[in-house]
N, C-alpha and C positions, 0 to 999 in steps of 0.2 A: 381917576385915581385909586391905586394899587390898596390891596386888601390883605394886609400884612397880615392878620390869621391864616391866608394862604402862603405866603412867601413863609413862614413861621413851619409852616408844614412842608412845605421843600428843603427848608435847612435841615429840619429835623431829621428826614427821610438821608439825605449827602450825608450829614455829621454821624449821624447814628450806623449808618450802611443797609438801610432795608427799611419795609413800611412797618414791620412789627415793631422792630429796636426802638425807631420813630415814635412809634405811637404810644411804648410804653415811657418815653422821654417826653412826652409831651400830657403823660395821664388821658392818652384818649383811648379808643377804639382803633384796630387796623383799617376798617371801613371806614369810618370818618374821618379818617390821614388819607384816605382812597379817592375817597369823595373832594373833599379841598383841591388835592390837587388837578386830581378830574376840571374840578372847576374852574380854577388856577388856568387850563390848557383850552377848555372853551372859550373864556375872556378873553384868551391870549389868539385865539385863532391857530394854535400852532403848541405840539409839543415841549415839555421843559424839561422833560426825561427820556431818557433811553432805558428801556428795562430788558434789553436782551442785548449779547451776548453778558454783561454784567450792568446794573445799573451805576446809571452815568448822568450828568448834565447835558442836555443839548446848549449850541452853543447860546440862545435865547435863557435857556436854564442859568448858563455861567454868567451871564450880564444880570439875572434878577437877584442870585447869591451875591456878588461884588457888591450890586447896593444894598443889599439886607444885611449883608457883613458890615458895612460903614455907620448906613439906620443904625443898627444896635448898639453900636459903638460908639455913639454920639449921643444915645439917650444915657447911654452909661455916665456921659460926662453931665449931661441936663438933670440927673438923678441924684448926683454930689453937688448940682449948687442949687436945687430946689428942692428941698426935700418934703416938702407938701405934694409934690406930684406921687410920692409912694417911695418905696425901697426895693432894692433890686440887688443883687450879686454881679459885679462887674468881671468878665469874662474875656478873657484872648485867644483864640485859636490860632498857634501856631504848628509850623511844619518847624522840623529842629533835626539835622542827621545824628545816627547815634551815638559816632565818637564824641561829639560836642555833649551830648547830654551823658556820656559818659566822663567826661573829665571836665570844661569848667565852667558850662553852662550853669550846671547847680549853684557853685559857688556867687556866679556872676547875678542870678535870679533871685536867688536868696538875700541879697544887700538891696536889690530893688524892691522885695517885698516888704522889706523893713518899714519904707515911707508909701506904697502904694498898696493900698489893700486890694488886688487882683486874684482872681485864678486861673489858672493857666488850663489849656484842655490841647497837650501835648499830641503833635502827629509826624511819630518816625518815619523819615525820609530821608534815602542817600542823599547827599550834598549834589549830586549830579540830576537829580530829578524832581525837588521841592519845589520848583517855582511852578509843577506845573498845576501842583495844589492853590497858586495864587490864579493862575489862570481858570482854572474850573472853579475859582470862590469859594473855594472851602475852607482858606485859611485868611487872617490878616495880615501876615507877615509869615517870613520861613527864611531860614539859610540856607544859600546854596551856593554854585561854584561859581554862576554866571552874575558877572557886574551889569548886566542890559534888562531894567525892569521892563514889566507888562504894561501895560496903558492902564493909567493912573495909580501908577505906584512908584515910589520911590528905592533909589538903590543906592548902599554906601559899603564901602570897605573897610571889612571887621580886623584882616590878620590873615596869616597861613596855619592850615593843620598841618606839623610835620610828621612826617611816617618814617619808620624804622622795620627793615625786614628782619623777625625777631624767628628762631626757635630752639628748642631744647638741645644740651647736647648730647647729648643719646639720639634725637634725630640726624643733626648735625654730621656725626660720626657714620650714621647707616646711609645717608644718602650723598655727603656731600666731603666724603674721605678723602679726594683729592682735588676737594676745592672748590668754589662754588662757578663751575664752566655752564655751559651753553644746554651739552648732552645731560648734566646733571640736573639741571634747574626741569630737561623736558621732559624726566622721570621723575621728581620730587610730587610730592602730594602737597599742593597749597592749602592754604584756607582761605576763601572766599565769603563775606559780608553776605552778599547776593547778587542776584542775577544784574543789577543795573551798577553794582561797584566795579571800578574799571582798574583799581591803585594798581594789583596784581599783574594787567596786563601791562600798565606803563612800566614796570618796574623788570617785569620779561622782558620786555621792547629794548629798553634800554642794555640788558646782556643780549639781544640779537635772538629773542626765542618770540614767537610767534604760536596764535591759540592753533587748533586746542591746549590743555594743558590738563594731568588730572591733578583733581580742587574737592576742597569738602567747603559745602555751605553751612554758614552760622551766621546766623540774622540776631546776632548780640554780643556784644562789644567786651563784654565780661566773658561770657561763653568761649568768643574768641581766643581771649586771653587763656581761656583753659584747657581747649585744645591744643595751643601750640603745648601749654607746661605737661602736656599728657602725651607726647610726640606723634601727634596724629599728622603734625603738619607744618608747614612756613608762613609769616603772613606778616602784613604791613600793619604795624599796629603804631598808634600815635607815642610822638615822643612824649607828648607830656606827659601820655600814660604810662609809659614805659621808663621815665625816668624819677617822679614823685615817690617819695616815700611814704607809708599809714602813717597819719599825726594822732597821738593819744586823742580818745572820744573821736574818730572816725570812722564813717560806718565802715564796717571789714568786709569790703567786699572782693572779688579776684582782684590783684592789680600786679601790673606786671615788674612794678618798680622793685619792690624785694626781691624776685625772683632776679631780675636781670642784675644786681645788686651782689645779690650772692650765686650767680651763675646758673641759676636755673633755668634764662633764657637768656641765648647770646644773640650779639647782632650780625646776622651773615654777611653784611658786607659795612666795614665799620667806616663811617668817615661820608658815606652815602646815606643822602635821604631824601623823598622825595616830598615836596610842598603843594599842595593842594588850597588854592585861595578861598576864602569863605566871606562871602557878602551877606549882608543883612536888608532884604527885603519889604515894605512895608505901603498901604494904601495910603495916598496923599492923605483924605479923609477919614481918617482912622480914629478923631478922638484925641483928647488930652494926654490918655494914659497910654496909647502907643507912641505917640510924640516924646513922652520921658521915656519908655524905654528906650527909644532911639538913643536919646540924647545918652542915656546911662552906659547902653552898650559901647559906644563911642569912645566916651571918656573914659572908660577901663578896658577897653580893647588889648591893648598895649602889654596888658600885663596879664594876660590869659594866651594869649594867641603870640606865635610869631610875625613881626612884621611883612608887611607886601614887600617882595622883591621890585624895584625900583626898575631893574635891565629890559 
């Protein structure tokens, strides 16, 4: 039988990104956590962690993490049904792309939490790589652009994030005075979310432009809009973020909506959009809370996302 204290140490080290932080999370010394990992590896006869060049689970470690994730979720269900066993917080660790987190996800999850007392541990990953977190056993669910689930998981279509190429009027006048031509696109600096973000590549490919191209890296959805407003570059901004208006009482974050409506941002290619399909993935044996979240997302997804194309 597995010793779940040893698995708990493995989960903490991976979740927290290191032995020291994992030890603090568990309320143990770093030496104690290290000893638990060594004992787990000794019992299994093979390593569960790769320590260099960066900390990561081995294939066996990923299997153990997947198992431990599901056990933790099922234990949460049991504690809710049998209070005599004790009390504990129900947590869901999920991988979410930054643009969803900056637009529709908070409102969607707010409604869900009104009925389900759950705490979220959100890992921000690009939609093209979030599924790797599932494979590594790091998260119980994720939003990504692939419809193919990993072994032991399910996948459901949610809808599409629609993007538009936006820039400040001054930037357009400076770099696109003669129109959005391939030559101008090869010279004008773009804004890219991160090294895994391929949206800009898709936009440029549609205009006959291949990498390399000048670009800023900005791993923040709000900062992305801020750079565009400041005239540092042009970039692909979610249509929902671009068109919505701030309503009274809402968090006053940087938002493209009023800037687009008032002309502080302009669309480089009016009527031209890029749709990125989003799929919700979760473990099959993830417990009632994860099943309830899945039902919630599927029931209300059309209110937040563009329906997937059937073409």
